[in-house]
C-alpha positions in Angstrom: -19.5 23.4 -38.9 -22.2 20.9 -38.1 -21.0 17.9 -36.2 -23.1 14.9 -35.3 -22.1 12.2 -32.8 -24.0 8.9 -32.7 -23.7 7.2 -29.4 -23.1 8.7 -26.0 -20.9 6.1 -24.4 -17.3 7.0 -23.2 -16.2 7.7 -26.8 -19.2 9.7 -28.0 -19.8 11.5 -24.8 -16.2 12.7 -24.4 -15.9 13.4 -28.2 -19.0 15.6 -28.2 -17.9 17.3 -25.0 -14.5 18.1 -26.6 -16.2 19.4 -29.7 -18.4 21.7 -27.6 -15.4 23.0 -25.7 -13.7 23.8 -29.0 -16.7 25.9 -30.0 -18.1 23.5 -32.5 -21.8 23.0 -33.2 -22.7 19.5 -31.9 -25.8 17.2 -31.9 -25.3 14.1 -29.8 -27.7 11.3 -30.5 -28.3 8.4 -28.1 -30.5 5.4 -28.7 -31.1 4.4 -25.0 -29.3 6.0 -22.0 -26.5 8.5 -22.0 -23.1 7.2 -20.9 -23.5 3.9 -22.7 -22.5 0.5 -21.5 -20.0 1.7 -18.9 -22.5 3.4 -16.7 -25.7 1.5 -17.5 -24.6 -2.2 -18.0 -20.8 -2.5 -17.6 -18.0 -1.0 -15.6 -20.0 1.1 -13.1 -22.4 -1.8 -12.3 -19.4 -4.1 -11.7 -17.7 -1.5 -9.5 -20.9 -0.9 -7.5 -21.4 -4.6 -6.8 -17.7 -5.1 -6.1 -17.8 -2.3 -3.5 -20.3 -4.5 -1.7 -18.3 -7.7 -2.1 -15.2 -6.0 -0.7 -17.2 -5.0 2.4 -18.5 -8.6 2.8 -15.0 -9.9 2.4 -13.6 -7.5 5.0 -16.5 -8.3 7.4 -15.8 -12.0 7.1 -12.1 -11.4 7.7 -12.8 -9.3 10.8 -15.2 -12.0 12.1 -12.5 -14.7 11.6 -10.0 -12.6 13.5 -12.5 -12.5 16.4 -12.6 -8.8 17.1 -15.9 -8.2 15.2 -19.1 -10.1 15.4 -21.6 -9.3 12.8 -23.9 -11.0 10.4 -24.8 -9.5 7.0 -28.2 -9.8 5.5 -28.0 -9.2 1.7 -30.9 -7.6 -0.1 -30.1 -8.0 -3.8 -33.3 -6.3 -4.9 -32.4 -3.2 -2.7 -28.8 -3.2 -4.2 -30.3 -3.1 -7.7 -32.7 -0.4 -6.7 -30.0 1.9 -5.3 -27.7 1.2 -8.3 -30.5 2.2 -10.6 -31.2 5.4 -8.6 -27.5 6.3 -8.8 -27.5 5.7 -12.6 -30.4 8.1 -13.0 -28.5 10.8 -11.1 -25.4 10.3 -13.2 -27.3 10.3 -16.5 -28.7 13.7 -15.6 -25.2 15.0 -14.7 -23.7 13.6 -17.9 -26.4 15.3 -20.0 -26.0 18.6 -18.1 -22.3 18.4 -18.7 -22.7 18.1 -22.5 -25.4 20.7 -22.7 -23.2 23.1 -20.6 -20.9 23.5 -23.6 -23.9 24.2 -26.0 -24.4 20.7 -27.3 -27.8 19.5 -28.3 -28.6 16.0 -26.9 -31.5 14.1 -28.5 -32.7 10.5 -28.0 -33.8 8.0 -30.6 -32.5 5.4 -33.0 -30.4 7.0 -35.8 -29.8 5.9 -39.3 -27.3 7.3 -41.8 -28.5 8.4 -45.3 -25.5 10.0 -47.0 -24.8 13.4 -45.6 -27.9 13.2 -43.4 -28.7 11.4 -40.1 -32.3 10.5 -39.6 -33.8 10.1 -36.1 -37.6 9.4 -36.1 -39.2 12.0 -38.3 -36.3 14.4 -38.1 -33.3 14.7 -40.4 -30.0 16.3 -39.5 -27.3 17.3 -42.0 -23.7 17.2 -41.0 -20.3 18.4 -42.1 -18.5 15.8 -39.8 -19.9 12.6 -38.3 -18.6 10.5 -35.4 -19.9 7.0 -35.1 -19.5 5.8 -31.5 -22.2 3.1 -31.2 -20.2 0.8 -29.0 -20.6 -3.0 -28.8 -22.8 -5.6 -27.2 -22.2 -9.0 -25.6 -21.2 -11.7 -28.1 -23.4 -14.8 -27.8 -21.8 -17.9 -29.3 -23.7 -20.2 -31.6 -24.7 -22.7 -29.0 -28.0 -24.6 -28.8 -30.2 -22.9 -26.2 -28.1 -19.7 -26.1 -31.3 -17.7 -25.6 -31.4 -18.9 -22.0 -28.0 -17.4 -21.2 -27.6 -14.2 -19.3 -25.1 -11.4 -20.0 -23.9 -8.3 -18.3 -27.0 -6.6 -19.7 -29.1 -8.7 -17.3 -27.3 -8.2 -14.0 -29.8 -5.5 -12.9 -32.7 -7.6 -14.1 -32.1 -10.4 -11.6 -34.5 -10.7 -8.7 -32.1 -12.4 -6.4 -28.6 -13.9 -6.2 -28.6 -17.2 -8.2 -28.0 -20.2 -6.0 -25.8 -21.7 -8.7 -24.2 -19.9 -11.6 -22.3 -21.2 -14.7 -20.1 -18.5 -16.3 -19.1 -19.3 -19.9 -15.9 -17.5 -20.7 -12.3 -17.2 -19.3 -11.4 -13.5 -19.5 -11.6 -10.5 -17.3 -15.4 -10.1 -17.3 -15.9 -13.8 -16.4 -13.5 -13.4 -13.5 -15.2 -10.2 -12.2 -18.7 -11.7 -12.4 -17.4 -14.9 -10.7 -15.9 -12.8 -7.8 -19.1 -10.9 -7.3 -21.6 -13.8 -7.2 -19.3 -16.1 -5.3 -18.9 -13.5 -2.6 -22.7 -12.9 -2.6 -23.2 -16.6 -2.0 -23.6 -18.4 -5.3 -21.9 -21.6 -6.2 -19.9 -20.6 -9.3 -18.4 -22.6 -12.1 -16.3 -20.8 -14.8 -15.9 -22.6 -18.1 -12.9 -21.4 -20.2 -12.4 -22.7 -23.7 -8.6 -22.4 -23.2 -6.7 -21.0 -20.2 -8.4 -18.9 -17.6 -7.1 -15.3 -17.3 -4.4 -15.8 -19.9 -3.8 -12.0 -19.9 -2.0 -12.4 -16.6 1.4 -13.8 -15.7 1.3 -17.3 -14.3 2.2 -16.4 -10.7 -0.4 -13.6 -10.7 -3.1 -15.8 -12.1 -2.4 -18.4 -9.4 -2.7 -15.8 -6.7 -6.1 -14.8 -8.1 -7.3 -18.4 -8.1 -6.0 -19.3 -4.7 -6.4 -16.1 -2.7 -9.1 -13.9 -4.3 -11.6 -16.4 -5.8 -10.8 -19.6 -4.0 -14.4 -20.8 -3.9 -14.9 -20.5 -7.7 -14.6 -23.8 -9.6 -12.6 -23.0 -12.8 -12.8 -25.6 -15.6 -10.1 -24.9 -18.3 -10.1 -26.2 -21.8 -13.8 -26.8 -21.5 -16.5 -25.8 -24.0 -20.3 -25.8 -23.9 -22.4 -27.9 -26.2 -25.9 -26.9 -25.0 -27.5 -24.3 -22.6 -30.7 -24.7 -20.7 -32.6 -22.4 -18.4 -31.0 -23.7 -15.2 -28.1 -25.9 -16.4 -25.5 -26.4 -19.1 -24.0 -29.3 -20.9 -20.3 -29.2 -21.5 -18.5 -30.6 -24.5 -17.5 -33.5 -22.3 -21.2 -34.3 -21.7 -21.0 -33.2 -18.1 -24.2 -31.6 -16.7 -23.7 -28.6 -14.5 -26.7 -27.2 -12.7 -27.0 -23.4 -12.5 -28.0 -20.3 -14.3 -26.0 -19.9 -17.5 -24.1 -16.6 -18.0 -22.2 -15.6 -21.1 -19.0 -13.6 -20.7 -17.6 -14.5 -24.2 -16.5 -11.2 -25.5 -18.3 -8.4 -27.4 -19.4 -7.7 -30.9 -19.5 -4.3 -32.5 -22.7 -2.3 -33.1 -21.6 -1.5 -36.6 -24.8 -2.3 -38.5 -25.5 1.4 -38.8 -22.3 1.8 -40.8 -22.6 -1.3 -43.1 -22.4 -0.3 -46.7 -21.5 3.3 -45.7 -17.9 3.1 -44.5 -15.3 0.3 -44.8 -15.5 -2.4 -42.1 -12.8 -4.8 -40.9 -13.2 -8.6 -41.3 -14.5 -8.8 -37.7 -17.2 -6.2 -38.6 -15.6 -3.4 -36.6 -15.3 0.0 -38.3 -11.9 0.5 -40.0 -10.2 3.7 -38.9 -6.7 5.3 -39.1 -4.7 6.8 -36.3 -6.8 9.9 -36.5 -9.9 7.8 -36.0 -11.0 8.6 -39.5 -12.8 6.1 -41.7 -12.3 5.8 -45.5 -14.7 8.8 -45.8 -12.7 12.0 -44.9 -15.5 13.6 -42.9 -16.7 10.4 -41.1 -14.9 9.2 -37.9 -15.5 6.3 -35.5 -14.3 5.7 -32.0 -14.7 3.3 -29.1 -15.7 -0.3 -29.0 -17.3 -0.2 -32.5 -13.7 0.1 -33.8 -12.4 -3.0 -31.9 -9.0 -3.1 -30.3 -8.8 -2.3 -26.6 -12.4 -2.3 -25.4 -11.6 -0.2 -22.3 -13.4 3.0 -21.1 -10.2 5.1 -20.9 -9.2 4.1 -24.4 -12.6 4.8 -25.8 -12.5 8.3 -24.1 -9.1 9.0 -25.7 -10.3 7.8 -29.1 -13.4 10.0 -28.9 -11.3 13.1 -28.0 -8.8 12.3 -30.7 -11.6 12.1 -33.3 -13.2 15.3 -32.0 -10.0 17.3 -32.3 -9.5 16.2 -35.8 -13.1 17.0 -36.7 -12.5 20.5 -35.3 -9.3 20.9 -37.4 -6.7 20.2 -34.7 -4.5 17.4 -35.9 -4.3 14.6 -33.4 -3.2 11.0 -33.5 -4.2 8.0 -31.4 -1.5 5.7 -30.0 -1.9 2.4 -28.0 1.4 2.0 -26.2 1.5 0.5 -22.8 -2.3 0.4 -22.0 -2.9 -0.4 -18.3 -5.7 -2.7 -17.5 -7.4 -4.0 -14.3 -9.7 -6.6 -12.8 -12.2 -5.2 -10.3 -12.1 -7.9 -7.6 -12.1 -7.9 -3.8 -8.5 -6.8 -4.3 -7.6 -5.1 -7.6 -5.4 -6.8 -10.1 -3.7 -4.5 -12.5 -1.3 -5.1 -15.4 0.5 -3.5 -18.3 3.0 -4.6 -20.9 5.1 -2.7 -23.4 4.1 -4.9 -26.4 6.5 -3.1 -28.7 9.6 -4.4 -26.9 10.7 -8.0 -26.8 13.5 -8.7 -24.4 15.9 -11.6 -24.6 16.8 -13.5 -21.4 20.1 -11.6 -21.2 18.3 -8.2 -21.4 15.4 -9.0 -19.0 15.4 -9.1 -15.2 12.4 -10.2 -13.2 11.6 -9.2 -9.6 8.7 -10.2 -7.5 7.6 -9.5 -3.9 4.5 -9.7 -1.7 2.2 -6.7 -1.3 2.7 -3.9 1.3 0.6 -4.1 4.4 -0.8 -0.5 4.4 -4.4 0.7 4.4 -6.7 -1.9 2.8 -4.2 -4.6 3.3 -3.1 -4.3 7.0 -5.6 -6.9 8.2 -4.7 -9.2 5.4 -1.2 -9.7 6.8 -2.3 -12.3 9.2 -3.7 -14.4 6.3 -0.7 -13.8 4.1 -3.0 -12.1 1.5 -1.5 -8.6 1.1 -1.1 -9.0 -2.7 1.7 -9.8 -5.1 3.8 -7.9 -7.6 5.9 -9.2 -10.5 7.9 -6.9 -12.8 10.0 -7.4 -15.9 12.5 -4.7 -16.8 15.2 -4.0 -19.2 18.3 -4.2 -17.0 20.5 -2.7 -19.7 18.4 0.4 -20.5 16.8 0.6 -17.0 13.3 0.6 -18.4 10.1 -1.0 -17.1 8.7 -3.6 -19.5 5.9 -5.6 -17.9 4.0 -5.3 -14.6 1.5 -7.6 -12.8 0.4 -6.1 -9.6 -2.2 -7.1 -6.9 -2.8 -4.6 -4.2 -5.5 -2.1 -2.9 -3.6 0.6 -4.8 -2.7 -1.3 -7.9 -5.1 0.7 -10.2 -3.2 4.0 -9.5 0.2 2.3 -9.2 0.0 0.7 -12.6 -1.5 3.8 -14.2 1.5 5.9 -13.1 4.0 3.2 -14.0 2.5 2.7 -17.4 3.1 6.4 -18.1 6.8 5.9 -17.4 6.8 3.0 -19.8 4.9 5.0 -22.5 7.2 8.0 -22.2 10.3 5.7 -22.2 11.6 7.2 -19.0 14.7 5.9 -17.4 13.8 4.7 -13.9 16.3 7.1 -12.5 14.0 9.9 -13.6 11.5 8.7 -11.0 13.9 9.2 -8.1 12.2 12.4 -6.9 8.8 10.7 -6.5 7.4 11.1 -3.0 4.6 8.8 -2.0 1.9 9.5 0.6 2.2 7.5 3.8 0.5 5.4 5.1 -0.6 3.7 1.9 -0.2 0.5 0.0 1.4 2.5 -2.8 4.2 0.2 -4.0 5.8 2.8 -6.4 8.3 3.5 -3.7 9.2 -0.2 -3.3 9.2 -0.9 -7.0 11.2 2.0 -8.1 13.5 3.0 -5.2 14.2 0.0 -3.1 14.6 -2.7 -5.7 17.3 -1.4 -8.1 17.9 2.4 -8.0 
């Protein structure tokens, strides 16, 4: 059967790769660069820059302790150059990976005309179609919004802005604030409501006080006008600095308009098999809304691919772990299907463990923080907020326990690697088993 995948971000790339592995005929169509927002404008760019800010943060800490004397000269244009070089290498690898399973990768802007996809002067018929066109930064309807930067512009900057005004109060806003504050910018963050409302209050406070202490956060503050090098708040306060929008994302669903059913927010409507209202048309990734996370998009793409190939598969969204890429990672997960009463819930909290990546933070009292809610009657994890150098892997493993509804006693045979900052041992064994 002929399968066409439009979009090569995490959902489309993994979906087409899965189809190829299953022996299906696949044409993968990409408008710009393979691997989508994640590699080219999003997660990988943030991670690359955060690797540098972590180094700067550690260098400053070692200097303050007095056993290292060094001065760092930052070349932002060289950073951008090397990120771009790395992206080119990864694009080649991603294309080779898809072609290695027999997939045909072509570049150009696609349009859908019934049972045919048109790219330039070529037409491609399909039996099954997967739309994985992703999303783009949402720009609010504010006067002067054309002057605002987004994550798409990070690699277009010539230098680190002297002053930066970040409009938005979520994860992306925090990550951008951390990067440019560490690189030397004076950073304001303007949140319409509460900053980092995804986190528990104690975790949020730790981020503000210990990880991004130099960032000026203005909550319950909107923007009435944007200029090239300043903004005007809804309180008529002028703040100098380059404006940067981190105000969410909007789906690239125009290609599907009038073809398949859309939700009210213009995302593509799908069922648990990632199937649209047309039985042979599927959609996956950010264009479908929901959790706009790379691992979720990958799983959605694979789910769609398996169904396209005739292998029944359903997508679930239980206990999805998330993280903030900062100078110390902040990870969190919650079992949203369970609501515990005060009698059922127990909460524990403790400082981070001083292992690798955190040993030299002990002197400053900045080894991290963990707070966990659990069902004390059923002995199940319910919610985790975790700050540590190992929080990404810790919370990923613990979210699996939550998703599979394991009793915590089932984790008793876990053996961690030492030395590490892996808090699984402390969370699971020392606290209540």
